[in-house]
N, C-alpha and C positions, 0 to 999 in steps of 0.2 A: 249676588252673594247676600245672604241673610246673616244677621248677628242674633244669636240666641243668648239669653241671660237667665240665670237661675241662682237661687241662694242655697248655701250649705251652712251648717252650724258645726263648728269645730272648736277645740280649745283655743282660748285667747292667746296663750303663749306660743302657739304655732304660727302666729301671723307673719313674722319675718320669714320663716321658712316657706310658708305657703305662697307668699306674694313675691319674694325676692330670691328664693332658693338658698338663703343663708341659714345654715344649720348650726352656726357657731354658738348660739344661745341655748341649744338643746343639749341637755346633760348626758344622755345615754345613747349608745349606738342602737339599742332596741327601740327607743322612741323615734330616732331618726328613720329607722326602717318602717315604723308604723306610719310616719308622715309620708314617706316615699310611696308606700302602698296606697294611701289615701289619694295622693296626687296622681298616681297611675290610673286610678279609677276615674279621675276627672279628665285626663288627657284625651284628645289634644286641646282641651279647653284650658283657659288661663284664669287663675284667681286674680282679681283686681284689687286695687287699693281702697275700694269701697267696702269698709268694714264697720259694723255696728259697735257701739260701746259694749264692753264686757258685761255679762250678766251671769250670776250664779245659777246653774241649772244642773239637773240630773242628766247623766249621759244618755239615758234611754230616750230622751227627747231630742237627741242630736243626730248628726250624720256620722258620729264616731262613738257608737254605743259601748265599745269595749274600753273606753278611757274612764278615768275617775271623775267624780262630780267635782265641780269647780267653776271657774270663770270661762265662759264660752262666748264667742262672737259669731255673728252672722256675716258670712263672706259672700260677695257677688262673684259669680263665675261667668265668663263669656266664652263663646265659641263662634267662630265664623264657619258657615257651611254653604257650599254651593248647592243651589236648588235648580 
């Protein structure tokens, strides 16, 4: 079995939802749906607790280009695959 890792850039305030599945800090149902859609695109991979410090950036430079500009983090994603 091989372990693959890659980085994604997403809003910093999504960290708890992405890593732990805890959406209690997300204020709107629409944003929760956007996070779920983002996670669905990554599955069956898992977002790890390896997260960069937040950095202000334009969303067109991220993996979530439809979000607003603001603080973004780089998240490590891992996936186990049978080869």
